[in-house]
N, C-alpha and C positions, 0 to 999 in steps of 0.2 A: 294739428298737422305736426308729423315729427321729423325734427330739424336734422341736417347731414352732417353737421360736424357734434351730433351727440356721441357718436362713436369717441374721440378723441376725450374726452371725459371721460371715460375709461382706459385710457391709455392702450390703448388695445394695438392700431395699426396708424400708419402714417396716414397724411393729410388724403391722398389721390385714391390710396384703396379705401380709407373709411369712407368718402364720397361714394364709390362703388358697392360697396360692402351693404352701406348703408339703406341705398336705393334699394336692393336685393333682400335685405330683410324686412323694410316696409311693405315692400309689395307684398311680401309673403304671409309676413304676420301680423301687419298693420297695428293694432293695439298692444299686440303682447311684445312689441319689439323692446323695449325697457326690461320685461321680465327676461328676456332672449341676454339681451346684451347682459345683465345681472348676474345669471348662470353661468353664461362663456368667462366674464370676468373671473369668476371663481374658481376656474382652472387652474392646474399647473400650467399651462402653458396656453393662454386666452388666443396668442395670434393663428395658433395652429388648427385649434378648436373651430375660431371662427371662418378659418380657410374650409376647412372639412366639411363644415356644417352646410356653407355655402356650395360646395360640389354637391350634396345629397339634394337639396331643396331645390338646385337648378334643372333636376334630373324628374322632379316629383310632376305625375301629372295629375290622382285624381284624389291619392291619400291626404288626409286632415287629421294635423297634430290634438291629442288633447294636449293637457295642461302635463299630464305624466308621461305620455309619449314623447312630449316636447323632452321634457326633462331626461328622460332616458336616452334620446337621441342625441341629446350634448355630451350626454358622458359617452358614449360610443365617439364622438365625434371628438372631444378631449380626449383620449387616451389610443385609438387604433386608428393609424390610418389603413391598415388591413382589412380593417371589419367596416370603414368606411367604402374602401374601395367596391367590397362586396354588396352594399346598400347600393350604391353608384348606380351597378348596373341594369335593377329596375327597382327603385326605393318603392314604388308603389304595390308589387307585390313581398318584396323583402321585410319591410316595417309589416304590413299587415300579417304575414306571418308571423313575425316576431310577438306583436303586439295582443291579435284577435286570440282571443279565449285564452288570454297568459298563458301562450304557449312559453315564453322566458321564463316561467316558471317549473314547467314540466324537467322530470327524469327520465326518460325513456330507458328502457333498457335493451339489450339486445333483438329479443321476440319482437317489440314495439317497432324497432327499426327494419326490419327483414318487412313485418307486416307495411310500415310506411311505402316502403320501396315497392312493395307489389303493386300496390295503389299507384304512386306516382308513377311508374313506369310501366304502366297495365297497356297501355297502346304503343309501345315501343316495338317496333318490325326488323329493325335493322342493328348490326353494331356500331355503326356508324350512331343512331337516334340512341342508344343504349347510353355510349359514351356521353353525349349532349347530357341528357336527364340525369346521370349519377353525378354528375360535373357541379347540375346544379343544385341538387342533393345536397350533396356535401357542403357547398357554399351556405344553403339555410342552415344547417343542423350548425356549422363551427361559426355561426354568425350568433346562433341562439345562445351554444356553449358557451364561447368567447363574453357573449352578455353576461351568464350567470357568472363567470370567472371576474369580470370589471366589476360586478354590484354585490360581487362576495355572496350569490344567494344559494350558493352551494361551495363547499370545503374544496379543496386540493384534490382527496382524494374519488370524488364524487365526479370532479371534472375529467381526470385520467379515465376512470371508468368507461364514461359516457364515451368520452373518444375511442377508446378502444373496443367497446362494442360496436360502435360505428364502424370501426376499420372494419371486424369481424363477420357485420352482418352486409358489407360490401362484397366481400371478401366469398361468402356464402351464397349471396344474393345472385351474382354474376356467375358462378360456376353452377346455380341453377339453371339458367336464364340457358348458356351455351349447352347444357344438355340435354334440354329439351328444346332449344331451337336449331342449334350447329352440327351440335356432336352427339345424334339421338344413340351411336351405339355405346356411348361411356354408360356403365353402370355405377350412378353414384354410391349404390351399397357399397362400392370394392375400389373407392379411393376416399382420402381422407388430408385434410391440410391440417399441418402443426403450426400454430402460431409462436414464436420464439418473442426472447426478448420483453421490452416494456409491451409490447400488443398482448401477449401471453400473461402479464404480469398484470394486465389491467393498467398501464401506467404511461399509456401515450402523450407525448406533447402534440402542440400541436402544428408542429412542424417533424415529426418523426418519421422516418422510412417505418416500413410494416416488414420483418424479417420474418419468411416463409418456409417452409419444406412441404415441398408434394409427392404423397406415396399412394401407390395404388398396387392393388392384388393383381399379380399376371394371371389372364384368362386366356380366350382364344383372339379377345381384340389386339389388333398388331401394336405395339409398344408406339410404333411413328403415330397411331392416332392418339396415344395418348399425349405424347409430348406436344403435339400441336394445339390440343386441347388446355395443355397447362399454360403453354405459350400466348396462347389466344387470351387465356384469362390476366395473365400476366399484364399484358400490353392494354388491356380495357380500363384497367385501374393504373397501372405506371405512366400510360403513355398522354406525353403533353399535345394538348389541343386548344383552338382558340380559346375553350374554356377552362384551362387549367391541367391539371391532373386529379387524379383523385387520390391517392397516396403512393408514393414513394416504393415500390416494392423491391427489397434486398433477397436477393437466394442464396448469397455465400455461405451460408451457414448451414448449408445440405453437406452429406456425404461427398469426401472430395472438393468441395468448394467450385470452384468455377469452372473445372475441368471434369466436372461428375456431371451427369445426365440433370436435366431440369428435374427430373420426376425420379422419384427412386421405387423398385420395388422394395414391396413388403418384408420377402422373406430376408432379398440383399441387403435392406436395411437393417433388420437384426442382426445378420451375420457381421456385417462392415462394424456398427456400434461393441457390438459382445467381444468381438476377436481384435479388432483395428484403432477403436475407438481414442481419440487423445483425450488429453486432460481438461482441455478449452472445449469440448465438445459434451465431457461430463459436465463441464461450469453450465455450459449453455441450454442440455437439456433440464436442469432444473426447474427452471419455469415455462418449458414446452408445455402449450395444451393444445388438444386439436380443436380447433373453430369452425371446422367445416368439412361436409362431407358425412361419412360416416362416424360419428360420433365414440361410438360405441368400440367401434375397429381401433382408432386413432388411441383410445385409453387403454386396450389393450396392449397394443404396440408398448404405450410406454410404461405400462407396469413390468414388461417382460423387460425392461432395459433398468428398471431401480436397482439389481446389484450390480451394475455397472456402475450407474451416476452414482448412488450410494453404497461404500465399502461397511462391512460388518467391523473389519477390526481398522484402528487406526492405519492410514497412510500416509508413509513418507513423504509422498512429492507435494501434498495440496500447500502447504504454506509456501512453500520454496516457490512454487509454481506463479501463483498469485502474485507474491511478491516481482516475481522475475515481469511480469506482465505488466505489473505498475510500474516498473522499469521503463518498460517501452513505452510506456505511454506517455512517462514524463519525459523520456529522449526528444518524444514527436513533437512535442510542445515547447515553441521556442521561447526565450525568457521574456519576450515583451506581452507574452498572452498567457504566461502559466498563472500571476496572479488574479486576471484576469476571467479566466475559465471556470465558472460555476460549477461545471461538471467535473471537467479532468484536472485541473489546478488543486493544489495542497487542499487538503479540506474540502472537497468536492463531493457531489454526488456520489463519484464511482468509489471515492473509499469508503463512503458507508456501503455502498453495493459490495464492494470486493469483504467487508467483514460480515454481511449479512451472508453471500454467496459462500464464504470460508466455513463459516460454522456449520451450512446446511453439508457444505462438502465431507466436514469431517465426523459431525453427529449425526447426520442424516439418517445414517443407517440405525444406529443406535436407538434414534426416539424419530418415529414417521410420523410425528405429531407437527415437526416444525420444517416439512417437505410442502411448504407454502407460495404458492408463484408471487403473491404483493407483498411489496416492503414492508409498508406500513401492519402489513396482517401478522408478518413474520414478528415484527419488532413489538407486538401486542402480548403475542406467545410466549416470547422469551422475558418480556416484565411478569409477568403471572405465573410461570409454570417452570421457569428452569435456572439455574445456575451461574449460566455460563459465562455470562458478562454480567457484571454488579446494572443494577436496578436503576442508578446515579445516571450511570453510561447509554442504558439504554435508553433515556430520559432524555436525556442530551440528543441523541442519534436522531431521535422521533420528532422533535421538535426542530432540529437543524433540518432534515428532510424534510418535512413541514414546509419550512421557509424557503429551502432553495429548489423545491420544486414548483412552489408559486412563483418562486422571482423567474425560473428558468421559463415559465409559462408567459408572463408577463414581458419578458423582453422576445421572444418571438411572437405575441400578437400583435406588437409592433407594427414590425412592417414582413410578417409572415417570412421570416429568417431562421434557416437551422444553422441556428447558431445558439454557442453557451456562452459566451463572451459577454461581459458588462459594454453595456454601450459605449462609446466617446461621445456621443453628442450631447451636449448640457441640457437640452429639452427633454432629449428621451428619458435622462437621469431624473431632472424632476419631475416627469412622468410617473416612475415607477415607483419613485420615495414617496409620490403623494400617497401612492396606494397602500404603500406599510407604513402611511400615518408620520411620516417625515415631514417637517417643514425644513427642512435644508437637507444637501444631498450628502454635505460632507458626515451629517449625523448619520445617514442612511449607509453609507459605505462604510463608515467606523464599525456597524453593526454586523452588515455583513462579512466583514473581515473578523469578528470576533465571533459571530456562529461559526464561520470555516476552522478559524483555529482551535476551537473546542472540539470541532469535529475531529481535527489534524490529531491533536494529542491523543484521542482513543485510536485512533487508528495506528500510531506510532505502539503506544502502549499494547494494542491488540497484536502483534510481532513479536511481541517480547512474553507472552504467555509462555506456562509452565510447557503447556502441550508442545509450542516451538520448540522450548528448550531441552524438551524431552527427547524430540525427533532426533535434533541435531546433537544429543546425547548419543542416541543409540549409535547413530550414524559412526561417528567419532568413536566410539569405544570398539568398532571392528579393527579398528587401527592399535590402540592399545595393549601393549603386553602378547602380542601375536603368538609368540611361543608359549607361552603359559597358558593360554586361554584357548587352543587351537579347536578343540570340541565346538566350544562354545562358539567360536570366529566363525567356524564352518557351517556350524547350523544356523547364524546369523544371516550367512549369505545364500544357504539354501531358502531363507525366508524372502530373499528379495529376488525370490525366484531364476538364479542362477543354475545352467544347467551340469555344469561342472564345478562347485564351491570349490572343493579340494585343489583343485588348478589355481583355482582363482588367489587362493590363501596362500600357495606357494610362491605365485608370482607377487605376491604383498612380501613373502619373508625375505627373499632373492633379493627385492631392490633396496630393503630396508638393510640388509647386508652388504650391498653394496656402495650405500648415498652415504653423504655426509650428514649428520644429525639435523643439521639446517634445511639441507636439500628433502630433506625425507620430510621432513615436518610440514616445508611448503607442497611436498606431493601429496599430503595425507588431505591438506586442503580443497587440494582440485579433488582429489576422488574422493571428499565428502558430499562436493557439488555433483561430481557424476552422478554417488550413488543415491543423491536427493532426488535427481530427475529422473530415474534410469527404468524407474516402474512404469513409465510411459511408452518405455520401448520392447519390442521384441525379442530382439536378437541380443540378449545382454552381454552375454557371455566375451560376443565379438566385438561389443563396443567397450568394456572394460579393457581387454585382449588388445585393441585396437590403438587404447588411449596409451598403454604404456608402452606398447611401440613407436608410438608418432614421441613420446616424452623421451625414450630412450633414445631416439634418430638426433632429437635436438642437445643431445646428451644431459638433459635435466637441468639446465643452466639456468640460474635464479635470473635473470632476465626474462627468460619464455614462461619461467614457472608464475613469479607474479603478474607478468599481464595474464595469464587465465585465472587468476584469483580475480581482478581486477575485471576480466571479463567475461563474465558467468553468460553472457548472448553467444560468445563464441564456443564455451563448449559445449551451448546448444546445439551449434552450428555442424560442430565435429561427429557428435554423437549421431547425429541423422544421418551425415558420410557414411559412418560406421553400417549404422543400420539398412539403408538402401540402396549401399552401392561397393559389392567386391571391388570391382576397378576402380573407381573415383578413390575407396579407402588405398587400395596398394597407390596409386602416385601420392595421397597425402603422405602416405607412413616412406615413402621411398625417394621425394626430393624435398629436401628442406628448404630449398630458393623457393619452391613453389608453394610450399606452406607460408614462406615470409611474405611471399607476391599477394597471395590472397588475404592475410590478415592483416597485412601493412598495410595496402593500399585500398584504392577503393576500386578493386579487381573484381570482385563480384556483381557489382553493381552496373557493371558496361553493357551496353548492348554493341557488339562492335560489328558496324559496315565490311565488307571485302575491300576497302581502300586501307583501314587500319588492321584488318588482318594480316594484310603484306605486308605495311609497316611494321608489325609488332616484329614478326618474320624476320624482318631484314635488321633491326635490332639486336632481336636474338643471336644472328649468326654474325653480325658482329664482334660480337665476343671471342670468337675463334677464329681460326684458319685453316688447319688443315685438314684434309678430304675425310679423314675417319671422324675428328670433332664435329665437321660439319650433320654426319652423319646422327651423329650423338645429340646434339642439339635440337635438328627438325626430330627427331622421338622425343625428346623432352616437351618441346614445345607443343609437338599435338598432345602429350597427356596432359598438357596445362589447360589447353583450350578445350581439350575433352573436358576437364573439371570446372572450366568457367562457366560452359554450355550445361553441362550433367546438371551441377548441383538447382540451380535454381528451376532447370526444369522438375526435377523429382518433387520440388518443393512449390510446384503446382505456379510457379513466377513466368514460364515461358509455355506457350502453345505447340504442339507440334511441329507447326509449319512454320515458327521460328525456330524452331531448333535446326532443322534440318537445313534452311537455308543458312544459317551460321556453319555446320558441320560441312556442309558443302564449300563454304567458301575456306574454311581452314584447309579442303582439302586442293584446291585451286590454286592456294599460296605455296602448299608444300611442293605440289605437282612440279609446278614454275620455278621456283627455285632450286630444287634438285636439279630438272633439266640443267639448268643454268649451268649448277656446279657441275653435272657428270659431263654436259658438253664440251667446258673448256679443260676438265683433264683429256675429255677423250681427244681432244683436239691436240693437244701437246703430243698424243702418242700419235694419232693417225693422220694427223693432217683435215685440211678441210676439203669438203667435197664442192666443187665451183660449181656455180650456177645452177645449185640447185637448193630445194626448198621443200621443207617437211611439216606437217600437221600432226596434230595429237588428237584426235577426236574421243571425246568423253559418249558412254554411252549408259543405259541403263538409268540408275536412281541417279551417279553422277552426272551423266547428261541431262537430265529431268532437275538437276541443282534440289533434289529431295535426299541426299544421304543421311543412312543412317548412322548411329553412334558402331562403332569396330567396322563397316563395309568396307568392303574391295570397293576396288576400283575399278569399273569396264570402260577399256580403251580400244580402240584402234588406233595404226601409227599410218603414213602414208609421206610417200614422196612423191616428187614432182616429176621426175622423168627418170631414166634410164641416163647416168654419168658414171665418171670416177673419181679417187678422192687425189689427191696429190700424190698418196703413195701406194696407186695403184689400185685400190680396193674399189669392185663395182657396188653402185649403188644400195643394192637390194642385201650386200652383205656390208657395207658401211652402217646403212642404218641398222639393220636388225643387231649387230654389236652394239652401236649406240642402245638400242633399245633392251638391250640387255643387260648395258651398265644401270641404266635408269632402274628396271627392275630389282635388280639388286639393289642399288641402293636405298629402295624405301621399304624392298620385303626381305632383307637378310637380317635374322634375328644378331643382336647385339645385346651389349648391357643392358640394355635402355629398351629392348623388344624390338619390334618390327614399326616401322609408319603406316605401309598397306601393304596388303595382297593386290597383286595388279593381276586382275583376271582379261586375257585378250582374245578367249575363246568367239566374240561373235565378230571377228573379221573373216572376212569370203573363204568360205569351204571352211571356218569353223579351224580343228585343232588339223587338220588334215591341208589348211593351206598355209602360204607361206607367213614369216613372224610381223614382217613389213608387207606394205601393198603399192605400188606405183598406182597413180592417180590411173594412168590409164588402165591397166589389167583392173581397178577398181572401178572404174565406171561401164568398163565392156563386161564386166561381170554382173553388175545390176542391169545395166541395160539389157541383157540378151538370157540369164542363167537365172537372177534371185529369185526367193520366192516371196509370195506373200507375206509368210512371216517373217522374215530377215526385213523385208521393208518396214514392217512394224516394229523392229528394233530399231530402225533410223528414226522412227518420229522423235527418239530423245538422243540425235546426236547434235552435239555443240561441242565447239571448237575450243580447245581450253589452254593449247599453250603449241609454240613454234612460228611458225612465218604466217602474219595476221593475213596477207592478201590471199595466200595460200590458203589460207583457212576457210575465209569467206567463200573461197571458190568452190570447196568443197561442199560448204554446206547448202549453197545457190543448187550446187547439184544435185543434194538430196532432196532438197525442199523441191524441185522440179520433177522431178522421179517420183518421191511421193505424189505429187500433184497430179502428175499421168497416168499412173500406176491406176486401172479397174479393178476394184474388187470383185469377186466373184465367190460363188458357193463353193464352191472346189478350194479356194485360197483359206477361206473362213473354214471349213471341214478341216483344213492340215493345219491351222491353228487351234481348233477345238482340240486335235488329237496329239498336239502337243502338251494341254493344257492335262487332258488327262493322263499323259503317261508322267508327264512333272507331279502329278497329284500320289499316281499310283508307287511310284519310285522315290520321290520324294518327301512327301508327306505321309504316310505312313501311320496314322491315326492310330488310335485305340482305346480302349476305356482310360486307361491310365495315361495317354499321351494327346494331347491337342497340338496342332501343327497349322498356326495362325498365318502362316504365310502363303505354305504348300495345299495345304491339304483344305478339305470342302470347304467352300463358303470362304477361304483366304483372301489376303490380298493381293493374290494373284489372279482371282475369279477377278476383284475388280479393277485391275488392271489390262487384265486382257479384252475385260469387257470394252473401257475406256478406250483400250487403243482401236479397237475394231471399230468402234463409233466414228474414230477422228479418223480412219482411212477412208469410210465408208461417206460421210459427211466433208471430208478434206480441210478438217480443223490442224493448223499446224502449231501446237504449243508442247513445249518437252513436259511441262509438270501438270502431274495428276490434278491438283488442288486447282488449278487456272483451268484445264480443261472441263471439268464439272460445272465449275462456273460460267465457262461458255455456255454451257448446255444449255444452263437453267436460264441464260439470259436469250436463246434461242428457242426456250422452250421444244428442246428434241425430245425428250420425254415427258413424264404428267411428274408434275414437281413432288410430289408426295417420294414417287420413287427416287428422284436425283437428289432429295432431301437425306432419305435414308440410305444412299451409296455415299454421300458426303459426310455424313455423321459414322456410318461402319468405315470407312477409310481413315477418319482422323481417328477415332478408336483403334482401330488396330494397330495402325501405326504408332498410338501412343505405347498400346501396350509390348508390342515390336521392341522399343528403346527401352522402355522399364527393364527389359527381359535382359538387355545385350548389357548394360547398367548392373544389374545387381549379379548377374551370372560371370561378368568378366571375362566374355565372348561373343563371336557372333551365333544367335541363336535364337530361332523362331518357333519351337519346341518347348511346350510347358508339361511337364513331370508332373503328376498330379501326389504324387506319393515323393516327391522330394522338391518343394517349392521355397525360395529364399525370400521372394518377394510377397510380403504380408500383402501389398495392394492388390496381385493377380490372384490371390487366395481367395479377396473378398468377390471376384470378378466373375468366378468359372461358370455362373449360370446365365451371365449375361454373353459373355464371349460364346458360350454355346448356342444362343438364340442369337447372336447377332448373326455369327456363322452361318447359320440354318437361313437366316433373312437373305443374306446375300448370296446363295445358292441359289436359292428361290427365282430371285431376281436376275441371276447369271442364266442358269437353263430358260427360263421362259423368252429371253428377249434376244440370248445367242442365236434360239433357232430359228427368230423371225429375221435377224439383224436386215437383211436387205430390204424387208418391208417398211424399217421405222424412219 
């Protein structure tokens, strides 16, 4: 009979826990209990092993251990609570799977996984069932691979390959299942999926995301079907259910990132990369590999991109770009975890990957053999065939990479956490140390530190290679002896792809002649950084000229010049402004105070609410006192706020609905403050108007809180009743003059431009009516005479300034007016005639010109359609995005139709705002022979397709509106 105090002799647990676990072990293992305890006592943390083992056996129903499987199970319990948790869910199944036929020794590849999935999921009928089955399949395979890793049955390269093949098999299998069961109209020969990063390099961790990019060949299948297919695929793999997730899916590496479509048309993708692909996209595509769909088409796509990824000649940007990226990562890690992070910290995995990536980008054009996806494969090739880095350094990087990747897996397999930090928990450190055969944790920590120090030395040395020095030298020599080497200098600038190298040369000569030598030396350092980065930009002349203009504005002061030298990331931000937006560039180079506020505060990181915007405007106006100075300060404030919102928008950090809300907040604040300034000055001249109130009502996009950059403000001005001012002016004349003063205050052009153009044409009777209207006349007109299209315009009506109570009275009248107005076919026909007239008179499209607002299938089609449906169903919301959401909630139209309308509206609004910022004016037309925006250039086919789809929906629904 086994004695309950036996556990104590192994010094494992306290007496109470001893007693309980002794009974459990005795009951299950009987005569094997001593062997079990001896095995447990030999593990790094016996207490944890014992508890994990108890959790496993407590759930066993039929499974019987052999001596070997018992020892192996104790190994799992000793090392990984994560794998223990998998077994606990169904130990009879998982232990049987692991040990029967020695599955734990098998090393399946991609095709083996596909066949296993087909058998395992053969009875699956629904998406929910599929989710459940593949999550179970993932758990058993993770258990098998994790067990192989713990027992060192396979090396680290095989572990990562199995994980990567498993992930790729899930993507392929789910895409096949969906195309056969839910999306039969999808032709799988015309889609392919690129794996990126560690997935494509067959280097996945246990807690890795999988980076994917979805591509398709456009055919008669509607884009929205393709989008829905890939969205469903993503959800099946990515969603967290009661059974967990399969893999986290990351789609941010696709063209245009989070703002781009979830799936990319084949031709558009090629055009994007070849013309506007950025440096980091070149680096990312090194590892790209088709893992699902039409593999042949995916390989052809990547082969077509080789000239973009691998340059035949030396690229001035490579070294500096990768150093810049590493600096960003260093800044993102706080000091507390920099030493602990074995991936991103010094001497970590990322430094090895940077060296590999850099060598491939620099020499991949010359040596196609080094264009491999796997890091260890690359290091082996470099060791045996090339002298680009020493053999001893290659050996150090290879052994260091194997050690760190193995350590990374051991950290993650403990608790299935997506972490790269050495654990703080002492027990976890004991477990990891024992795996690497260290008796003491301190010895293990010293070893990993030495490995990383050796890697970091090579990393530092690598960026001091002659190639880096020669590139820096080539750039620097552009500025040496400019006068004597004019022809050579101009030729060097031409090689950097400047359109007017002679003009750039003349600018360098000019500033060398007027600047003190010390300032000029600093300028050279800054311009060298600009030239190192400029290869990734399209409008190179614009950037260099803009930078010189900016530096001239700040008078080339040493303080500013040193600031730029110490902050290369700021240089990159400014280059992006000059590349993407003439308007924002003009703001930056015109206002020294705005420049200082942007780069010496947290200005660009703030998302402002409306109250903050009002407060900031008050602070700006507190600096001035005169009427004229207030006019100027308001214009400067408008420019500054446009830059604050516009720059993150152009850098894909703000969605278009976030942008238009903030742009409207700025307009609200400026209109209200301007009215107060004007009214104060006006009363001093014309006196009060007793017992009378007025309200400014916003209409159009202003009323809907969805203003674009550089939009006009649509308003109407109402006063309460007829009366006289203190100086005898009748109300109509009094308020007309007040409104005229307000319009002049905002729209007159001063040294700082205009604040807003004001449009009052939506007032009763339009331009034929009086500028201001009494409430009595306004209500009488709409009750008796207004047409349905005028009621349509009032859907957007919003009180923005004046007397709040009177404004509420007006908006309540408008609300009741809309609710009580019956929609008729005659009214709809009138609206459609207006839409047609706008298209004919303002759209004016041709082969060379696309109008994304007024043209066929443009924004007005969507807005008119939404507003007609709002009138029919009495949906009182001013904002188009909100209206579409309400339609979805109420199922007013087919979901696919609403999804397409929603996506198209967001997309066209985004294009509209990009155009306005890039062209420095309110504009909705795209002239194909004169495009300044690189982004727009890549979108032409998609724009045409989107507008065609919008018009089809508009024509179909508008003809049957009364039946919807």
